[in-house]
Backbone as CSV, one residue per row, in Angstrom:
resi,resn,N_x,N_y,N_z,CA_x,CA_y,CA_z,C_x,C_y,C_z
1,MET,-1.193,24.579,-12.885,-0.709,24.582,-11.375,0.340,23.759,-10.833
2,GLU,0.794,24.839,-9.924,2.150,23.947,-9.532,2.160,23.564,-8.281
3,THR,2.061,22.640,-7.524,1.861,22.123,-5.903,2.938,22.348,-5.228
4,GLN,3.136,23.298,-4.218,4.263,24.240,-3.791,4.113,23.141,-2.092
5,ILE,4.773,22.947,-1.653,4.939,22.078,-0.269,5.949,22.816,0.592
6,ARG,5.160,22.942,2.046,5.596,23.914,2.422,5.260,23.762,4.191
7,ARG,5.861,24.404,4.843,5.667,23.938,6.396,4.692,24.496,6.398
8,ALA,3.740,24.039,6.926,2.041,24.550,7.906,2.656,25.660,8.842
9,PHE,1.587,26.625,8.363,1.620,27.534,9.632,0.337,27.429,10.832
10,SER,0.137,28.304,11.568,-0.648,28.388,12.276,-2.139,28.726,11.828
11,GLU,-2.461,29.256,10.674,-3.451,29.942,10.084,-3.732,28.919,9.363
12,ASP,-2.990,27.757,8.794,-3.493,26.781,8.467,-4.176,25.656,9.245
13,CYS,-4.297,26.074,10.582,-4.709,24.738,11.591,-6.772,24.368,11.416
14,PRO,-7.391,25.493,10.516,-8.269,25.386,10.434,-8.921,24.030,9.155
15,ARG,-8.029,24.921,8.143,-8.071,23.865,7.156,-7.232,22.373,7.238
16,LEU,-6.734,22.375,8.251,-5.799,20.605,8.488,-6.690,19.897,9.114
17,LEU,-7.705,20.631,10.150,-8.224,20.224,10.989,-9.784,19.633,10.170
18,GLU,-10.116,20.200,9.249,-11.144,19.476,7.788,-10.473,18.780,7.338
19,LEU,-9.372,18.625,6.808,-8.718,17.604,6.694,-8.408,16.339,7.487
20,VAL,-8.668,16.438,8.314,-8.030,15.375,9.693,-9.399,14.369,9.661
21,LYS,-10.651,15.837,9.586,-12.034,15.149,9.567,-12.176,14.332,8.388
22,GLU,-12.228,14.508,7.148,-12.098,14.301,6.115,-11.374,12.537,5.858
23,LEU,-10.166,12.926,7.013,-9.402,11.436,6.900,-10.018,10.541,7.944
24,ALA,-10.729,11.008,8.864,-11.813,9.859,9.685,-12.603,9.549,9.189
25,ILE,-13.215,10.394,8.307,-14.411,10.002,7.407,-14.234,8.770,6.625
26,TYR,-13.149,8.951,5.794,-12.533,7.705,5.233,-11.958,6.562,5.717
27,GLU,-11.539,6.933,7.031,-10.757,5.601,8.087,-12.360,5.106,8.607
28,LYS,-13.819,5.383,8.225,-14.714,4.493,8.846,-14.748,5.445,10.381
29,ALA,-14.216,6.773,10.816,-14.079,6.582,12.193,-14.656,8.129,12.516
30,PRO,-15.269,8.703,11.757,-15.280,10.356,12.022,-15.503,10.666,13.503
31,GLU,-16.320,10.055,14.264,-16.601,10.198,15.790,-15.495,10.528,16.777
32,GLU,-14.428,10.062,15.928,-13.132,9.978,16.777,-12.325,10.997,16.880
33,VAL,-12.692,11.774,16.009,-12.348,13.004,16.051,-12.430,14.140,17.098
34,THR,-12.032,14.552,18.201,-12.664,15.011,19.464,-11.879,16.265,19.377
35,VAL,-10.544,16.958,19.226,-9.893,17.506,19.643,-10.097,18.870,19.180
36,SER,-9.848,19.916,20.078,-10.482,20.927,19.529,-9.586,22.003,18.727
37,LEU,-10.099,22.971,17.882,-9.090,23.947,17.326,-7.808,24.878,18.059
38,GLU,-8.403,25.017,19.189,-7.590,25.639,19.787,-6.525,24.682,20.603
39,HIS,-6.624,23.198,20.977,-5.508,22.367,21.241,-5.137,22.382,20.525
40,PHE,-5.511,21.542,18.806,-4.827,21.319,17.892,-3.817,22.748,17.406
41,ILE,-3.792,23.704,17.861,-3.303,24.919,17.417,-1.889,25.198,18.318
42,GLU,-2.706,24.987,19.346,-1.569,24.872,21.043,-0.296,23.816,21.044
43,SER,-0.747,23.002,20.692,-0.099,21.695,20.021,0.992,21.629,19.027
44,GLY,0.688,22.327,18.070,1.895,22.768,16.777,2.627,24.088,16.925
45,PHE,1.828,25.187,17.574,2.559,26.148,17.338,2.402,27.031,18.689
46,GLY,2.124,26.414,19.706,2.360,27.209,21.497,3.875,26.989,21.266
47,GLU,4.094,27.311,22.522,5.496,27.183,23.748,5.987,26.091,23.584
48,LYS,5.568,24.864,23.349,6.306,23.941,23.150,5.290,23.121,22.223
49,PRO,5.644,23.173,21.180,5.109,22.430,19.897,5.539,20.822,20.178
50,VAL,4.212,20.007,19.680,4.823,18.688,20.049,4.387,17.956,18.375
51,TRP,4.207,18.318,17.539,4.108,17.985,16.316,4.511,19.229,15.131
52,TRP,5.006,18.820,13.573,5.169,19.812,12.873,4.271,19.033,11.584
53,ALA,4.051,20.100,10.327,3.331,19.381,9.287,4.272,20.602,8.236
54,PHE,4.243,19.611,7.275,4.049,20.479,5.679,3.023,19.976,5.170
55,VAL,2.603,21.291,4.057,1.725,20.999,3.236,1.718,21.371,1.921
56,ALA,0.493,20.808,1.184,0.905,20.730,-0.442,-0.420,21.917,-0.850
57,GLU,-0.366,23.138,-1.517,-0.866,23.767,-1.640,-0.568,24.144,-3.353
58,GLU,-1.963,24.476,-3.762,-2.027,25.020,-5.062,-2.934,26.155,-5.222
59,GLU,-2.171,27.117,-5.627,-3.228,28.426,-6.338,-4.102,29.113,-4.275
60,GLY,-3.211,28.719,-3.386,-3.479,29.681,-2.491,-4.544,28.100,-1.163
61,LYS,-4.977,27.226,-2.086,-5.640,26.216,-1.526,-4.956,24.652,-0.832
62,ILE,-4.881,24.751,0.435,-4.609,23.465,0.795,-5.192,22.068,0.292
63,LEU,-4.353,21.115,-0.562,-4.840,19.916,-0.692,-4.373,18.931,0.035
64,GLY,-3.605,19.138,0.880,-2.986,17.847,1.649,-2.062,18.653,2.512
65,PHE,-1.710,17.260,3.657,-0.672,17.556,4.349,0.256,16.114,4.904
66,ALA,0.996,16.466,5.538,1.846,15.322,6.438,2.309,16.059,7.544
67,LEU,1.617,15.118,8.754,1.988,16.034,10.544,2.612,14.869,10.789
68,TYR,3.871,14.996,11.589,4.813,14.501,11.934,5.271,14.870,13.914
69,TYR,5.734,13.794,14.676,6.069,14.176,15.502,7.496,13.498,15.843
70,ILE,8.183,13.796,17.022,9.118,12.882,17.495,9.149,11.857,18.203
71,ARG,9.477,10.775,18.049,8.957,9.528,18.814,10.567,8.959,19.419
72,TYR,10.824,8.772,20.534,12.207,7.967,20.603,12.071,6.574,21.307
73,SER,12.993,5.835,20.517,13.300,4.625,20.414,14.543,4.382,21.258
74,THR,14.657,3.483,22.311,15.683,3.207,22.626,16.769,2.658,22.094
75,TRP,16.078,1.902,21.205,16.665,1.208,20.199,17.836,1.910,18.995
76,LYS,16.887,2.815,18.811,17.336,3.226,17.490,17.187,4.774,17.953
77,GLY,17.201,5.695,18.589,17.348,6.890,18.917,16.023,7.855,18.719
78,GLN,16.594,8.974,17.890,15.254,9.706,17.260,14.384,8.956,16.082
79,THR,13.096,9.037,15.899,12.279,8.595,14.919,11.774,9.898,14.643
80,MET,11.325,10.025,13.221,10.032,10.962,13.000,8.860,9.531,12.730
81,TYR,7.446,10.043,13.577,6.291,9.486,13.451,5.612,10.204,12.419
82,LEU,5.224,9.541,11.580,4.167,10.168,10.321,2.699,9.811,11.126
83,GLU,2.099,11.348,11.700,0.660,10.746,12.579,-0.286,10.710,11.286
84,ASP,0.063,11.738,10.056,-1.261,11.337,9.257,-0.110,12.235,8.018
85,ILE,-0.994,11.541,6.989,-0.707,12.102,5.146,-1.905,11.881,4.722
86,LEU,-2.286,13.040,4.016,-3.846,13.317,3.110,-3.587,13.985,2.410
87,VAL,-4.015,13.243,1.064,-4.065,14.512,-0.084,-5.849,14.470,-0.385
88,THR,-6.212,15.569,-0.081,-8.093,15.844,-0.722,-7.975,14.881,-1.534
89,LYS,-9.825,14.158,-1.629,-10.252,13.291,-2.477,-10.115,13.599,-3.921
90,GLN,-10.270,15.248,-3.872,-10.357,15.397,-5.691,-8.957,15.598,-5.903
91,ALA,-8.022,16.005,-5.101,-6.720,15.898,-5.574,-5.870,14.948,-5.786
92,ARG,-6.105,13.432,-5.629,-5.680,12.330,-5.669,-5.461,11.967,-7.124
93,GLY,-4.547,11.216,-7.337,-3.668,10.867,-8.496,-2.761,12.136,-9.228
94,LYS,-2.124,12.992,-8.478,-1.568,14.144,-9.406,-0.072,13.951,-8.685
95,GLY,0.023,13.031,-7.788,1.398,13.471,-7.401,1.981,13.921,-6.475
96,ILE,0.933,14.602,-5.073,0.726,14.903,-4.152,1.325,14.323,-3.153
97,GLY,1.252,13.631,-2.747,1.222,12.249,-1.876,2.833,12.403,-1.727
98,LYS,3.487,11.980,-3.268,4.595,11.813,-3.530,5.612,13.154,-2.848
99,LEU,4.977,14.298,-3.256,5.533,15.301,-2.814,5.975,15.302,-1.277
100,LEU,4.964,15.428,-1.026,4.501,15.008,0.951,5.490,14.122,1.052
101,PHE,5.889,12.897,0.942,6.515,11.706,1.883,7.763,12.282,1.062
102,ASP,8.247,12.535,0.076,9.769,13.213,-0.123,10.124,14.103,0.499
103,ARG,9.075,15.238,1.197,9.626,16.074,1.620,9.709,15.584,3.078
104,LEU,9.173,15.031,3.783,9.304,14.495,5.427,10.662,13.448,5.315
105,ILE,10.880,12.394,4.254,11.920,11.821,3.956,13.327,12.954,4.169
106,GLU,13.255,13.973,3.078,14.226,15.080,3.186,14.358,15.956,4.737
107,GLU,13.261,15.485,5.464,13.247,16.331,6.814,13.917,15.569,7.588
108,ALA,13.244,14.121,7.829,13.581,13.328,8.599,15.773,13.003,8.499
109,LYS,15.860,13.082,7.121,17.731,13.357,6.853,18.109,14.601,7.533
110,GLU,17.535,15.250,7.317,18.583,17.201,8.172,18.450,16.948,9.432
111,LYS,17.313,16.421,9.763,17.096,16.331,11.638,18.115,15.216,12.389
112,LYS,18.630,14.640,10.701,19.434,13.286,11.494,18.189,12.408,12.515
113,PHE,17.669,12.165,11.891,16.339,10.759,12.235,17.038,9.684,11.981
114,ASN,16.674,8.705,12.710,17.090,6.997,12.279,16.079,6.514,11.425
115,ARG,14.903,6.951,11.151,13.782,6.319,10.605,12.518,6.981,10.585
116,ILE,11.589,6.544,9.855,10.277,7.032,9.856,9.624,5.908,9.709
117,VAL,8.763,6.302,10.913,7.587,4.851,11.294,6.347,5.923,11.010
118,TRP,5.244,4.831,10.684,3.790,5.131,10.821,3.044,3.771,10.720
119,GLN,1.689,4.147,10.798,1.125,3.188,11.037,-0.262,3.085,9.760
120,VAL,-0.700,1.740,9.058,-1.495,2.182,8.221,-2.564,0.626,8.344
121,LEU,-4.073,0.911,7.844,-5.055,0.295,8.112,-4.614,-0.806,7.056
122,GLU,-5.135,-1.726,7.329,-4.864,-2.941,7.018,-5.437,-3.118,5.629
123,TRP,-6.906,-2.722,5.618,-7.357,-2.595,4.561,-7.181,-1.455,3.514
124,ASN,-6.150,-0.259,3.809,-6.092,0.592,2.972,-4.925,0.252,2.316
125,GLU,-5.581,-0.207,1.139,-4.534,-1.390,-0.255,-3.807,0.137,-1.055
126,SER,-4.323,1.125,-1.356,-4.035,2.361,-2.054,-2.799,2.862,-1.247
127,ALA,-2.903,3.155,-0.013,-1.891,3.629,0.846,-0.871,2.498,1.048
128,ILE,-1.092,1.123,1.045,0.353,0.337,1.308,0.712,-0.179,-0.018
129,ASN,0.311,0.004,-0.990,0.607,0.184,-2.161,1.715,1.731,-2.587
130,PHE,1.153,2.886,-1.683,2.166,3.846,-1.867,3.125,3.525,-1.439
131,TYR,3.255,3.036,-0.273,4.701,2.883,0.921,5.493,2.155,0.163
132,LYS,5.064,0.740,-0.554,5.360,-0.455,-0.991,6.181,0.096,-1.836
133,LYS,5.957,1.542,-2.592,6.700,2.351,-3.494,8.224,2.737,-3.222
134,TYR,8.097,2.650,-2.187,9.468,3.630,-1.192,10.504,2.171,-0.443
135,ASN,10.007,0.638,-0.941,10.224,-0.365,-0.356,10.683,0.063,1.139
136,ALA,9.336,0.183,1.666,8.769,0.002,3.248,8.766,-1.273,3.421
137,ARG,8.640,-1.344,4.650,8.650,-2.562,5.312,7.651,-2.823,6.177
138,PHE,6.698,-3.606,6.577,5.182,-3.707,7.394,6.198,-4.630,8.552
139,ASP,5.466,-4.520,9.295,5.341,-5.156,10.476,4.321,-5.603,11.110
140,HIS,4.491,-7.090,11.315,3.215,-7.626,11.288,3.384,-8.698,12.767
141,GLU,4.270,-7.968,13.217,4.675,-8.514,14.607,4.240,-8.220,15.938
142,TRP,4.010,-6.876,15.797,3.479,-6.301,17.032,2.481,-5.880,17.078
143,ILE,1.496,-5.152,18.221,0.297,-5.382,18.126,-0.121,-3.866,19.148
144,ASN,-0.945,-3.074,18.271,-1.257,-2.010,19.081,-1.974,-1.750,20.395
145,GLY,-1.376,-0.725,21.017,-2.525,-0.727,22.314,-2.321,0.612,22.690
146,ILE,-3.687,0.254,23.041,-4.138,1.952,23.595,-5.355,2.043,25.023
147,LEU,-4.804,2.912,25.864,-5.454,3.305,26.921,-5.788,4.520,26.795
148,ASP,-7.375,4.871,26.388,-7.990,5.816,26.625,-7.961,6.152,28.316
149,LEU,-7.796,7.666,28.513,-8.071,7.612,30.213,-9.156,9.113,29.856
């Protein structure tokens, strides 16, 4: 089976949301996923999309995805912000995460973004080790701020 990496379509959103929920369970916060499918679709494929994604697919089944949006840095300009990257548990260890991440790097270069940024939980050693293979640096200086409305 060959894994295909392609842009996500609106029809993929139910499966993407399933994978988002799988990620939330893995990150020990399943109750935090409150976005509706309608809002998710509108945000990615409506009149003014705010996110874009790539999916990893084998034999018509989506096994992983990488979703990003554009963030602006007054110091660096446009930046790709990787919101989520996930390969479903059953498909891990096959290089699918690398295919997705490599496609993100290609996209960032095509769009002339200056960098890719993301967050990773400090206890997620497998993800940290994955990013280290790309010589990613980790910032231990900034603290995340959140204001729920």
